[in-house]
C-alpha positions in Angstrom: 107.6 -151.4 16.2 105.2 -148.8 15.0 102.9 -148.1 17.8 101.3 -144.6 18.2 102.3 -142.7 21.1 98.6 -142.4 22.3 98.2 -146.1 22.3 101.5 -146.6 24.4 100.0 -143.9 26.8 96.9 -145.8 27.2 98.8 -149.1 27.9 100.9 -147.4 30.5 97.8 -146.2 32.3 96.1 -149.4 32.0 99.3 -151.2 33.3 99.3 -148.6 36.4 95.6 -149.4 37.2 96.2 -153.0 37.0 99.2 -152.8 39.3 97.4 -150.6 41.7 94.5 -152.9 41.8 96.8 -156.1 42.2 98.7 -154.4 44.9 95.4 -153.3 46.8 93.9 -156.9 46.5 97.3 -158.4 47.9 97.5 -156.0 50.8 93.8 -156.3 51.7 93.8 -160.3 51.6 91.7 -160.4 48.4 88.9 -158.1 50.0 89.0 -159.2 53.5 89.4 -156.6 56.2 92.5 -156.4 58.3 92.2 -156.2 61.9 93.4 -152.8 63.0 95.9 -154.1 65.5 97.5 -156.5 62.9 100.5 -154.2 62.6 102.5 -153.4 59.5 101.8 -155.1 56.3 104.3 -158.1 55.6 104.9 -158.8 51.8 105.6 -162.3 51.1 108.0 -163.4 48.3 105.2 -163.9 45.7 103.7 -160.4 46.2 107.3 -158.9 46.1 108.0 -160.8 42.8 104.7 -159.7 41.2 105.5 -156.1 42.1 108.9 -156.2 40.9 107.7 -157.7 37.6 105.3 -154.8 37.2 107.9 -152.3 38.1 110.1 -153.8 35.4 107.3 -153.7 32.8 106.6 -150.1 33.6 110.3 -149.2 33.2 110.3 -150.9 30.0 107.2 -149.1 28.9 108.5 -145.8 30.0 111.7 -146.3 28.1 109.8 -147.2 25.0 107.5 -144.2 25.3 110.8 -142.0 25.7 112.2 -143.6 22.5 108.9 -143.1 20.6 108.7 -139.4 21.6 112.3 -138.7 20.6 111.6 -140.6 17.2 108.5 -138.6 16.6 110.5 -135.4 17.3 113.2 -136.5 14.8 110.4 -137.4 12.1 108.8 -134.0 12.6 112.2 -132.1 11.9 112.6 -134.3 8.8 109.0 -133.5 7.5 109.5 -129.8 8.3 112.6 -129.8 5.8 110.7 -131.8 3.0 109.1 -130.2 0.1 105.4 -129.3 1.2 104.6 -126.3 -0.5 104.5 -126.1 -4.4 103.4 -123.4 -6.7 103.6 -123.5 -10.4 103.0 -120.8 -13.1 102.8 -121.7 -16.8 103.2 -119.0 -19.4 104.3 -118.1 -22.9 107.6 -116.5 -22.6 107.7 -115.3 -26.2 105.0 -114.1 -28.4 105.8 -116.5 -31.2 105.7 -119.6 -29.0 102.3 -120.8 -27.7 101.0 -123.6 -25.6 102.4 -122.2 -22.4 105.4 -124.4 -22.4 107.5 -122.1 -20.1 107.1 -122.4 -16.4 108.3 -121.3 -13.0 107.9 -123.8 -10.2 108.5 -123.1 -6.4 109.4 -126.1 -4.2 109.4 -125.0 -0.6 109.5 -126.6 2.9 107.5 -125.6 5.9 109.7 -122.7 6.5 109.5 -121.2 2.9 113.0 -122.4 2.2 113.8 -124.4 -1.2 114.2 -123.5 -4.8 112.3 -122.0 -7.6 113.0 -123.6 -11.1 112.2 -121.7 -14.3 112.2 -123.3 -17.6 111.9 -120.7 -20.6 111.1 -122.5 -23.9 111.6 -120.8 -27.3 111.5 -122.3 -30.8 115.3 -122.9 -30.9 116.2 -123.7 -27.4 115.1 -124.1 -23.7 116.9 -122.6 -20.7 116.6 -123.7 -17.3 117.2 -121.6 -14.2 117.2 -122.6 -10.5 117.4 -120.0 -7.7 117.7 -120.6 -4.0 114.8 -119.4 -1.6 115.1 -118.7 1.9 111.8 -117.7 4.0 110.0 -117.1 0.8 112.7 -114.8 -0.6 115.6 -115.0 -3.1 118.9 -113.2 -3.0 118.9 -113.4 -6.8 116.7 -111.3 -8.9 113.3 -112.9 -9.6 110.9 -112.8 -12.5 107.3 -111.8 -12.1 106.4 -115.4 -12.8 108.9 -116.8 -10.1 107.6 -114.4 -7.5 104.2 -115.5 -8.4 105.2 -119.2 -7.9 106.6 -118.6 -4.6 103.6 -116.6 -3.5 101.3 -119.4 -4.6 103.4 -122.0 -2.8 103.1 -120.1 0.4 99.4 -119.1 0.1 98.3 -122.6 -0.7 100.4 -125.0 1.0 100.2 -128.8 0.5 97.9 -128.4 -2.4 98.2 -130.1 -5.8 100.2 -128.4 -8.5 97.8 -126.3 -10.7 98.3 -124.4 -13.9 98.3 -120.7 -13.1 
């Protein structure tokens, strides 16, 4: 069941208002005034059953709301660890090869962790390198293009990949 938490919150509030209204109407005899010397209010079996049913519904709604909140928290952690920030720099690695076929591409999550991938294309061969990135930095030596791709990813998060 995919019900947003704000909708469930509204449903819980509506149920509380309806429960309170039903209880007040039952206690007051549907709007009639009780004599002041009538003594304590006695609940009949029907009213007790209605209140117990509302209590059970509220408990189920509270449980559903707790499960929904826990799932939202779990999904937020999953999203934080997914690739959200992308930066790509295209360039000519060699003077005799044109067309900007070489590139460095940074794929980072919300924390700036991920990988930078570089493909250097020449006339005879292509070499591909992958270097880990932690908090926007790498323990490996980075080229100028790799550094630029990481910077681009961190400066322009969640934007489409563009040629640099």
